[in-house]
N, C-alpha and C positions, 0 to 999 in steps of 0.2 A: 500347622505348617512344618515341614521337615527342616531341621537346622542345616545351615550351609556347611559344606565340608571345608576345613581350613587348608586350602591348597598351597598357601605360602610355605608351609613346612615341607611340602613335597618338592619344593624347588631346591632344597639343600643338596640332595643326592645328584640331580642333573647338573647343578652348578659345579659341584666337586668333580663329577665325571668329565665335564667339559674342560675343566682346568687340567685334569689328568690327560685328556686326549691332546690338548695343545702341547703340554709338556712332552708327551709321547712323540708327537710329530716333530718337535724341535730336537729331541734327543736322538732320533734316527737319522738325522741329516748327514752325518759323517760315516754311516755304515755302508757296506757293499749293497749293490742294487737288489740282490735277492732279499736281504734283510729289510731294506726299505720297502720293497713290494709287500712283504708280509706285514710290516708295521703299518703301512698305509691301509691295507685291507682290514686289519684289526681295529685301527683307529677310526676308519670310516664306518665300520659296523657299530662302534660305540656312539659315534655322532648320530647315526640313523636312529639308534635306540633312544637317545636323548630327544631327538626331534619327535619321535612317536609319543614319548611321555609328555612333552610340552604341548603337542597337538591334543592329546587326551585332556590335559588340564585346561587348555583354551576352550575346548568344547564344553566342559563342565562350567567354566566361567560364563560363557555365552548363554548357556541354558539357565543361569542363575542358581545352579546347584552348589556353587562354592564361592569362596572369597579368598583373598590373598593373605589371610591371617596366618601368622607363624607361631601362634600360641602353643601348639603341641611340642614345639622344640624346647620350650621353657617349662613344661609341665610334665610330671610333677616336679616341684621345686627341689626336692631332695635328690633327684637324679641329675639335675642341671650341673652340679659340681662334678659329677662323674663324667658327664659328656664333655665338659670343658677340659677336665683332666686328661681324658683320652685324646682329645684334639691336641693338647700340649705334648703328651707323650709321643704322638704320631709325628708332630712337627720336630720335636727334639730328635727322634729316631732318624728322620730324613736328613736333618741338618748335620748330625754327627756321624752318619754312615761313612763318609769319605775318610774320617780319621780313625774311627773305631773298627771299621771293617764289618763285614756281614756277621761274623760269629759273635763277637763281643757286643756289637750294636743290637743284634737280635736278642741275645741273652739279657742285656740290661733293659732293653725296650719291653720285652715280655714280662720281666720282673716288675717294672714300673706300671705296666698296664694292669697286671693282676692285682697289684697293691691298690691302684686307683679304683678298681672294681670291687674292692673289699675282701679279696682273698687273703686269708691269714694262716691257713694250714701250711706247715713247713714244706711238706712234700710238693704240694701244688705250687707254692710260691717260689721254691728253689728248684725242685726236680723237673717240673714241666719246662721251664725255660732252658735248663741244661740239656734235656733230651732234645728239644726242638732245635736249639742252636747247634748241637752236635750233629743232628740229622741234616740240617741245612749245610753245615760245613762239609760233611761227607758227600752229599749229593751235588751241591753246586760248586764247591771248590775242588774237591778231590776227583770225583767221578766225571762231572761235566766240564771241569776246568773253565767255568764261566768267568766273565769279566767283572764280577762283583768287587767292590773295593776290598783290598787286603789291609787288615789292621794288625795290631800286635799279636793276636792269636794265630792268624794265618802265617805271619812272618816267623813266629816261634816254631810252628809245626812244619814249616817248609824247610 
C-alpha cells in the first residue's frame, strides 16, 4: 500500500499567502482607484491560486491519497530551529521596518537571516546584505521614489 502524502504541511504556504492577500487588500484601501484596481487584480489572482491548491489537496484527501499530517514541517529536527529562526527574522523585519526604514531594515534582516541559515563567511555575511541594501536604496528610494518607510539611513542620505 502506498503511504499517504502528508498534506497538512502543504497548508502552510496557502495559509501564509491568504494572510498576505488579506493584508494586501487592507493596505490598498487608501490608494487611488488605479492602484486599487491593480491591487485587487493581483490579490484576486493570489486567492484563485490558493483555491486551486486547496482544491488539489481536497481531491487527494477524498481519494485517500493523503492525510492532514504536518510532520514534514518539523523534520528533520535539526532544520526546525532554522525554520523558526527565519520566521522570527521575518517577523522582526516586518515589525521594525517603519522605524529602521527599508535600507537599514533590509541590511540587518539579511544579516540575521544569513546568520540563522549558518553562513559564516565574512564576505557573504556582511558584503551580500550591504550590496542588496544599497541596491534596494538606489532602486526603490532614489530612482522610483517609492513610499517605503524612511529610516536613519534614508534621512541621512537625503
